[in-house]
Biopython code that builds the backbone (N, CA, C, O; Angstrom):
import numpy as np
from Bio.PDB.StructureBuilder import StructureBuilder

atoms = [
    (1, "UNK", "N", (14.042, 17.358, 20.707)),
    (1, "UNK", "CA", (13.057, 16.242, 20.892)),
    (1, "UNK", "C", (11.735, 16.548, 20.787)),
    (1, "UNK", "O", (11.016, 15.847, 20.075)),
    (2, "UNK", "N", (11.219, 17.655, 21.492)),
    (2, "UNK", "CA", (9.836, 18.024, 21.319)),
    (2, "UNK", "C", (9.569, 18.473, 19.946)),
    (2, "UNK", "O", (8.428, 18.326, 19.509)),
    (3, "UNK", "N", (10.524, 19.027, 19.174)),
    (3, "UNK", "CA", (10.308, 19.471, 17.856)),
    (3, "UNK", "C", (10.060, 18.268, 16.884)),
    (3, "UNK", "O", (9.192, 18.339, 16.014)),
    (4, "UNK", "N", (10.744, 17.304, 17.035)),
    (4, "UNK", "CA", (10.633, 15.945, 16.340)),
    (4, "UNK", "C", (9.220, 15.422, 16.593)),
    (4, "UNK", "O", (8.553, 15.113, 15.605)),
    (5, "UNK", "N", (8.723, 15.298, 17.748)),
    (5, "UNK", "CA", (7.412, 14.910, 18.092)),
    (5, "UNK", "C", (6.440, 15.737, 17.423)),
    (5, "UNK", "O", (5.533, 15.204, 16.784)),
    (6, "UNK", "N", (6.541, 16.962, 17.507)),
    (6, "UNK", "CA", (5.554, 17.913, 16.943)),
    (6, "UNK", "C", (5.532, 17.677, 15.320)),
    (6, "UNK", "O", (4.448, 17.661, 14.737)),
    (7, "UNK", "N", (6.635, 17.513, 14.684)),
    (7, "UNK", "CA", (6.656, 17.346, 13.254)),
    (7, "UNK", "C", (6.076, 15.914, 12.947)),
    (7, "UNK", "O", (5.360, 15.833, 11.949)),
    (8, "UNK", "N", (6.294, 14.805, 13.665)),
    (8, "UNK", "CA", (5.808, 13.539, 13.463)),
    (8, "UNK", "C", (4.213, 13.628, 13.702)),
    (8, "UNK", "O", (3.467, 13.003, 12.948)),
    (9, "UNK", "N", (3.761, 14.317, 14.629)),
    (9, "UNK", "CA", (2.247, 14.467, 14.916)),
    (9, "UNK", "C", (1.614, 15.226, 13.743)),
    (9, "UNK", "O", (0.544, 14.847, 13.266)),
    (10, "UNK", "N", (2.307, 16.353, 13.252)),
    (10, "UNK", "CA", (1.675, 17.001, 12.054)),
    (10, "UNK", "C", (1.606, 16.218, 10.745)),
    (10, "UNK", "O", (0.671, 16.289, 9.948)),
    (11, "UNK", "N", (2.746, 15.430, 10.605)),
    (11, "UNK", "CA", (2.799, 14.586, 9.342)),
    (11, "UNK", "C", (1.682, 13.518, 9.437)),
    (11, "UNK", "O", (0.969, 13.317, 8.454)),
    (12, "UNK", "N", (1.508, 12.839, 10.567)),
    (12, "UNK", "CA", (0.514, 11.894, 10.822)),
    (12, "UNK", "C", (-0.946, 12.477, 10.595)),
    (12, "UNK", "O", (-1.754, 11.840, 9.920)),
    (13, "UNK", "N", (-1.243, 13.590, 11.120)),
    (13, "UNK", "CA", (-2.425, 14.371, 10.936)),
    (13, "UNK", "C", (-2.664, 14.587, 9.400)),
    (13, "UNK", "O", (-3.729, 14.303, 8.850)),
    (14, "UNK", "N", (-1.666, 15.071, 8.816)),
    (14, "UNK", "CA", (-1.798, 15.347, 7.389)),
    (14, "UNK", "C", (-2.060, 14.172, 6.565)),
    (14, "UNK", "O", (-2.866, 14.251, 5.639)),
    (15, "UNK", "N", (-1.441, 13.087, 6.828)),
    (15, "UNK", "CA", (-1.633, 11.738, 6.189)),
    (15, "UNK", "C", (-3.041, 11.248, 6.325)),
    (15, "UNK", "O", (-3.699, 10.825, 5.374)),
    (16, "UNK", "N", (-3.483, 11.330, 7.609)),
    (16, "UNK", "CA", (-4.882, 10.927, 7.725)),
    (16, "UNK", "C", (-5.936, 11.677, 7.143)),
    (16, "UNK", "O", (-6.981, 11.165, 6.742)),
    (17, "UNK", "N", (-5.627, 13.077, 7.086)),
    (17, "UNK", "CA", (-6.562, 13.949, 6.325)),
    (17, "UNK", "C", (-6.516, 13.764, 4.778)),
    (17, "UNK", "O", (-7.536, 13.981, 4.123)),
    (18, "UNK", "N", (-5.501, 13.417, 4.251)),
    (18, "UNK", "CA", (-5.283, 13.260, 2.813)),
    (18, "UNK", "C", (-5.806, 11.894, 2.398)),
    (18, "UNK", "O", (-6.139, 11.752, 1.222)),
    (19, "UNK", "N", (-5.907, 10.940, 3.190)),
    (19, "UNK", "CA", (-6.384, 9.598, 2.943)),
    (19, "UNK", "C", (-7.851, 9.369, 3.342)),
    (19, "UNK", "O", (-8.395, 8.304, 3.053)),
    (20, "UNK", "N", (-8.501, 10.336, 3.995)),
    (20, "UNK", "CA", (-9.918, 10.152, 4.405)),
    (20, "UNK", "C", (-10.826, 10.328, 3.291)),
    (20, "UNK", "O", (-10.621, 11.155, 2.403)),
    (21, "UNK", "N", (-11.890, 9.509, 3.333)),
    (21, "UNK", "CA", (-12.948, 9.718, 2.272)),
    (21, "UNK", "C", (-13.689, 11.074, 2.521)),
    (21, "UNK", "O", (-13.832, 11.514, 3.661)),
    (22, "UNK", "N", (-14.112, 11.657, 1.510)),
    (22, "UNK", "CA", (-14.833, 12.988, 1.601)),
    (22, "UNK", "C", (-16.218, 12.730, 2.331)),
    (22, "UNK", "O", (-16.846, 11.685, 2.161)),
    (23, "UNK", "N", (-16.642, 13.743, 3.144)),
    (23, "UNK", "CA", (-17.866, 13.561, 3.758)),
    (23, "UNK", "C", (-19.017, 14.157, 2.976)),
    (23, "UNK", "O", (-18.964, 15.271, 2.455)),
    (24, "UNK", "N", (-20.087, 13.324, 2.924)),
    (24, "UNK", "CA", (-21.338, 13.749, 2.076)),
    (24, "UNK", "C", (-22.545, 13.769, 3.042)),
    (24, "UNK", "O", (-22.636, 12.937, 3.945)),
    (25, "UNK", "N", (-23.371, 14.628, 2.861)),
    (25, "UNK", "CA", (-24.623, 14.769, 3.608)),
    (25, "UNK", "C", (-25.582, 13.612, 3.227)),
    (25, "UNK", "O", (-25.757, 13.280, 2.055)),
    (26, "UNK", "N", (-26.137, 13.069, 4.180)),
    (26, "UNK", "CA", (-27.225, 11.984, 3.904)),
    (26, "UNK", "C", (-28.445, 12.679, 3.597)),
    (26, "UNK", "O", (-28.982, 13.447, 4.396)),
    (27, "UNK", "N", (-28.957, 12.383, 2.277)),
    (27, "UNK", "CA", (-30.185, 13.013, 1.905)),
    (27, "UNK", "C", (-31.430, 12.581, 2.752)),
    (27, "UNK", "O", (-31.416, 11.492, 3.326)),
    (28, "UNK", "N", (-32.467, 13.392, 2.832)),
    (28, "UNK", "CA", (-33.626, 12.887, 3.659)),
    (28, "UNK", "C", (-34.386, 11.774, 2.956)),
    (28, "UNK", "O", (-34.331, 11.675, 1.730)),
    (29, "UNK", "N", (-35.055, 10.981, 3.662)),
    (29, "UNK", "CA", (-35.762, 9.950, 3.137)),
    (29, "UNK", "C", (-35.076, 8.591, 3.141)),
    (29, "UNK", "O", (-33.908, 8.531, 3.526)),
    (30, "UNK", "N", (-35.689, 7.541, 2.758)),
    (30, "UNK", "CA", (-34.906, 6.185, 2.622)),
    (30, "UNK", "C", (-34.029, 6.169, 1.405)),
    (30, "UNK", "O", (-34.432, 6.667, 0.353)),
    (31, "UNK", "N", (-32.877, 5.630, 1.506)),
    (31, "UNK", "CA", (-31.932, 5.563, 0.382)),
    (31, "UNK", "C", (-31.293, 4.262, 0.448)),
    (31, "UNK", "O", (-31.112, 3.686, 1.521)),
    (32, "UNK", "N", (-30.900, 3.722, -0.826)),
    (32, "UNK", "CA", (-30.007, 2.713, -0.945)),
    (32, "UNK", "C", (-28.558, 3.215, -0.887)),
    (32, "UNK", "O", (-28.192, 4.021, -1.743)),
    (33, "UNK", "N", (-27.769, 2.824, -0.006)),
    (33, "UNK", "CA", (-26.338, 3.346, 0.126)),
    (33, "UNK", "C", (-25.406, 2.416, -0.522)),
    (33, "UNK", "O", (-25.256, 1.273, -0.089)),
    (34, "UNK", "N", (-24.762, 2.873, -1.563)),
    (34, "UNK", "CA", (-23.907, 2.101, -2.349)),
    (34, "UNK", "C", (-22.431, 2.656, -2.211)),
    (34, "UNK", "O", (-22.146, 3.830, -2.445)),
    (35, "UNK", "N", (-21.505, 1.674, -1.799)),
    (35, "UNK", "CA", (-20.115, 2.053, -1.927)),
    (35, "UNK", "C", (-19.455, 1.329, -3.196)),
    (35, "UNK", "O", (-19.464, 0.108, -3.349)),
    (36, "UNK", "N", (-18.952, 2.132, -3.972)),
    (36, "UNK", "CA", (-18.210, 1.604, -5.132)),
    (36, "UNK", "C", (-16.661, 1.762, -4.932)),
    (36, "UNK", "O", (-16.134, 2.771, -4.464)),
    (37, "UNK", "N", (-16.001, 0.630, -5.349)),
    (37, "UNK", "CA", (-14.575, 0.578, -5.155)),
    (37, "UNK", "C", (-13.942, 0.505, -6.576)),
    (37, "UNK", "O", (-14.348, -0.275, -7.437)),
    (38, "UNK", "N", (-12.937, 1.362, -6.748)),
    (38, "UNK", "CA", (-12.205, 1.436, -8.042)),
    (38, "UNK", "C", (-10.799, 1.199, -7.912)),
    (38, "UNK", "O", (-10.264, 1.470, -6.837)),
    (39, "UNK", "N", (-10.112, 0.719, -8.880)),
    (39, "UNK", "CA", (-8.667, 0.270, -8.818)),
    (39, "UNK", "C", (-7.696, 1.450, -9.048)),
    (39, "UNK", "O", (-6.497, 1.315, -8.803)),
    (40, "UNK", "N", (-8.222, 2.633, -9.527)),
    (40, "UNK", "CA", (-7.421, 3.776, -9.707)),
    (40, "UNK", "C", (-7.973, 5.093, -9.131)),
    (40, "UNK", "O", (-9.168, 5.217, -8.863)),
    (41, "UNK", "N", (-7.072, 6.069, -8.949)),
    (41, "UNK", "CA", (-7.613, 7.368, -8.339)),
    (41, "UNK", "C", (-8.543, 8.065, -9.405)),
    (41, "UNK", "O", (-9.464, 8.805, -9.060)),
    (42, "UNK", "N", (-8.267, 7.806, -10.622)),
    (42, "UNK", "CA", (-9.369, 8.447, -11.620)),
    (42, "UNK", "C", (-10.675, 7.860, -11.556)),
    (42, "UNK", "O", (-11.614, 8.428, -12.113)),
    (43, "UNK", "N", (-10.848, 6.682, -10.878)),
    (43, "UNK", "CA", (-12.080, 5.954, -10.862)),
    (43, "UNK", "C", (-12.752, 5.608, -12.164)),
    (43, "UNK", "O", (-13.919, 5.860, -12.465)),
    (44, "UNK", "N", (-11.792, 4.959, -12.933)),
    (44, "UNK", "CA", (-12.280, 4.629, -14.281)),
    (44, "UNK", "C", (-12.609, 3.142, -14.342)),
    (44, "UNK", "O", (-13.354, 2.692, -15.213)),
    (45, "UNK", "N", (-12.012, 2.350, -13.352)),
    (45, "UNK", "CA", (-12.299, 0.834, -13.395)),
    (45, "UNK", "C", (-12.894, 0.324, -12.076)),
    (45, "UNK", "O", (-12.194, 0.217, -11.069)),
    (46, "UNK", "N", (-14.107, 0.032, -12.096)),
    (46, "UNK", "CA", (-14.738, -0.352, -10.955)),
    (46, "UNK", "C", (-14.357, -1.883, -10.630)),
    (46, "UNK", "O", (-14.375, -2.740, -11.513)),
    (47, "UNK", "N", (-14.028, -2.146, -9.362)),
    (47, "UNK", "CA", (-13.615, -3.508, -9.061)),
    (47, "UNK", "C", (-14.529, -4.187, -7.959)),
    (47, "UNK", "O", (-14.375, -5.361, -7.623)),
    (48, "UNK", "N", (-15.435, -3.401, -7.458)),
    (48, "UNK", "CA", (-16.321, -3.986, -6.392)),
    (48, "UNK", "C", (-17.380, -3.037, -5.902)),
    (48, "UNK", "O", (-17.216, -1.839, -6.130)),
    (49, "UNK", "N", (-18.453, -3.447, -5.250)),
    (49, "UNK", "CA", (-19.453, -2.634, -4.587)),
    (49, "UNK", "C", (-20.056, -3.312, -3.431)),
    (49, "UNK", "O", (-20.080, -4.540, -3.349)),
    (50, "UNK", "N", (-20.581, -2.470, -2.467)),
    (50, "UNK", "CA", (-21.251, -2.819, -1.268)),
    (50, "UNK", "C", (-22.551, -2.045, -1.326)),
    (50, "UNK", "O", (-22.575, -0.947, -1.884)),
    (51, "UNK", "N", (-23.634, -2.572, -0.772)),
    (51, "UNK", "CA", (-24.820, -1.812, -0.691)),
    (51, "UNK", "C", (-25.757, -2.324, 0.465)),
    (51, "UNK", "O", (-25.755, -3.506, 0.806)),
    (52, "UNK", "N", (-26.494, -1.446, 1.001)),
    (52, "UNK", "CA", (-27.510, -1.674, 2.028)),
    (52, "UNK", "C", (-28.581, -0.576, 2.056)),
    (52, "UNK", "O", (-28.380, 0.551, 1.603)),
    (53, "UNK", "N", (-29.672, -0.953, 2.585)),
    (53, "UNK", "CA", (-30.864, 0.040, 2.748)),
    (53, "UNK", "C", (-32.017, -0.501, 1.939)),
    (53, "UNK", "O", (-32.012, -1.549, 1.295)),
    (54, "UNK", "N", (-32.973, 0.334, 2.059)),
    (54, "UNK", "CA", (-34.287, 0.180, 1.307)),
    (54, "UNK", "C", (-34.988, -1.124, 1.777)),
    (54, "UNK", "O", (-35.827, -1.629, 1.032)),
    (55, "UNK", "N", (-34.701, -1.676, 2.928)),
    (55, "UNK", "CA", (-35.382, -2.792, 3.491)),
    (55, "UNK", "C", (-34.870, -4.124, 2.837)),
    (55, "UNK", "O", (-35.399, -5.199, 3.121)),
    (56, "UNK", "N", (-33.980, -4.038, 2.085)),
    (56, "UNK", "CA", (-33.269, -5.210, 1.376)),
    (56, "UNK", "C", (-32.102, -5.669, 2.180)),
    (56, "UNK", "O", (-31.496, -4.903, 2.930)),
    (57, "UNK", "N", (-31.776, -6.982, 2.014)),
    (57, "UNK", "CA", (-30.499, -7.502, 2.719)),
    (57, "UNK", "C", (-29.214, -6.794, 2.035)),
    (57, "UNK", "O", (-29.172, -6.505, 0.839)),
    (58, "UNK", "N", (-28.213, -6.564, 2.926)),
    (58, "UNK", "CA", (-27.062, -6.050, 2.337)),
    (58, "UNK", "C", (-26.373, -6.955, 1.392)),
    (58, "UNK", "O", (-26.577, -8.164, 1.498)),
    (59, "UNK", "N", (-25.538, -6.474, 0.432)),
    (59, "UNK", "CA", (-24.829, -7.290, -0.403)),
    (59, "UNK", "C", (-23.568, -6.712, -0.941)),
    (59, "UNK", "O", (-23.313, -5.533, -0.694)),
    (60, "UNK", "N", (-22.789, -7.408, -1.625)),
    (60, "UNK", "CA", (-21.489, -6.983, -2.152)),
    (60, "UNK", "C", (-21.148, -7.921, -3.189)),
    (60, "UNK", "O", (-21.672, -9.030, -3.280)),
    (61, "UNK", "N", (-20.141, -7.411, -4.083)),
    (61, "UNK", "CA", (-19.451, -8.192, -5.068)),
    (61, "UNK", "C", (-18.087, -7.505, -5.342)),
    (61, "UNK", "O", (-17.892, -6.304, -5.159)),
    (62, "UNK", "N", (-17.171, -8.378, -5.793)),
    (62, "UNK", "CA", (-15.805, -8.016, -6.164)),
    (62, "UNK", "C", (-14.860, -7.739, -5.018)),
    (62, "UNK", "O", (-14.929, -8.337, -3.944)),
    (63, "UNK", "N", (-14.024, -6.856, -5.285)),
    (63, "UNK", "CA", (-12.895, -6.403, -4.282)),
    (63, "UNK", "C", (-13.449, -5.189, -3.523)),
    (63, "UNK", "O", (-13.904, -4.187, -4.073)),
    (64, "UNK", "N", (-13.359, -5.392, -2.170)),
    (64, "UNK", "CA", (-14.028, -4.246, -1.302)),
    (64, "UNK", "C", (-12.736, -3.517, -0.693)),
    (64, "UNK", "O", (-12.520, -3.495, 0.518)),
    (65, "UNK", "N", (-11.898, -2.922, -1.646)),
    (65, "UNK", "CA", (-10.846, -2.186, -1.254)),
    (65, "UNK", "C", (-10.397, -1.300, -2.338)),
    (65, "UNK", "O", (-10.763, -1.589, -3.478)),
    (66, "UNK", "N", (-9.658, -0.262, -2.155)),
    (66, "UNK", "CA", (-9.174, 0.581, -3.238)),
    (66, "UNK", "C", (-9.742, 2.002, -2.934)),
    (66, "UNK", "O", (-10.010, 2.399, -1.800)),
    (67, "UNK", "N", (-9.890, 2.709, -4.065)),
    (67, "UNK", "CA", (-10.479, 4.082, -4.059)),
    (67, "UNK", "C", (-12.046, 4.001, -4.042)),
    (67, "UNK", "O", (-12.634, 3.415, -4.950)),
    (68, "UNK", "N", (-12.659, 4.542, -3.093)),
    (68, "UNK", "CA", (-14.127, 4.377, -3.018)),
    (68, "UNK", "C", (-14.877, 5.692, -3.135)),
    (68, "UNK", "O", (-14.413, 6.793, -2.839)),
    (69, "UNK", "N", (-16.067, 5.449, -3.593)),
    (69, "UNK", "CA", (-16.996, 6.546, -3.697)),
    (69, "UNK", "C", (-18.368, 6.104, -3.106)),
    (69, "UNK", "O", (-18.798, 4.964, -3.283)),
    (70, "UNK", "N", (-19.031, 7.045, -2.403)),
    (70, "UNK", "CA", (-20.304, 6.791, -1.788)),
    (70, "UNK", "C", (-21.461, 7.387, -2.543)),
    (70, "UNK", "O", (-21.498, 8.573, -2.872)),
    (71, "UNK", "N", (-22.395, 6.516, -2.800)),
    (71, "UNK", "CA", (-23.604, 7.002, -3.596)),
    (71, "UNK", "C", (-24.808, 6.725, -2.727)),
    (71, "UNK", "O", (-24.887, 5.735, -2.001)),
    (72, "UNK", "N", (-25.803, 7.714, -2.846)),
    (72, "UNK", "CA", (-27.146, 7.543, -2.173)),
    (72, "UNK", "C", (-28.211, 7.555, -3.316)),
    (72, "UNK", "O", (-28.354, 8.553, -4.022)),
    (73, "UNK", "N", (-28.946, 6.439, -3.478)),
    (73, "UNK", "CA", (-29.926, 6.215, -4.469)),
    (73, "UNK", "C", (-31.205, 6.166, -3.776)),
    (73, "UNK", "O", (-31.330, 5.377, -2.840)),
    (74, "UNK", "N", (-32.224, 6.960, -4.148)),
    (74, "UNK", "CA", (-33.736, 6.750, -3.571)),
    (74, "UNK", "C", (-34.207, 5.422, -3.871)),
    (74, "UNK", "O", (-33.968, 4.836, -4.927)),
    (75, "UNK", "N", (-34.973, 4.904, -2.785)),
    (75, "UNK", "CA", (-35.588, 3.688, -2.943)),
    (75, "UNK", "C", (-36.776, 3.647, -3.916)),
    (75, "UNK", "O", (-37.379, 2.591, -4.110)),
]
sb = StructureBuilder()
sb.init_structure("model")
sb.init_model(0)
sb.init_chain("A")
sb.init_seg("    ")
for serial, (resi, resn, name, xyz) in enumerate(atoms, 1):
    if name == "N":
        sb.init_residue(resn, " ", resi, " ")
    sb.init_atom(name, np.array(xyz, "f"), 0.0, 1.0, " ", f" {name:<3s}", serial, name[0])
structure = sb.get_structure()
């Protein structure tokens, strides 16, 4: 019983680690932060974006789900 619980916990932790977005350091200074969403893991077809920063109102377009990439663009 304990063994099953341990295996389930390890599988859950592995699944969470495999699906988490990669961590990127935030560059110094003010930046426009853009999240780009793609339909495929190779990230060849963009399907939406979200952005905020640089003293502008946040915005978005398209589908806000799928495979994502985080970009930092200087203001």
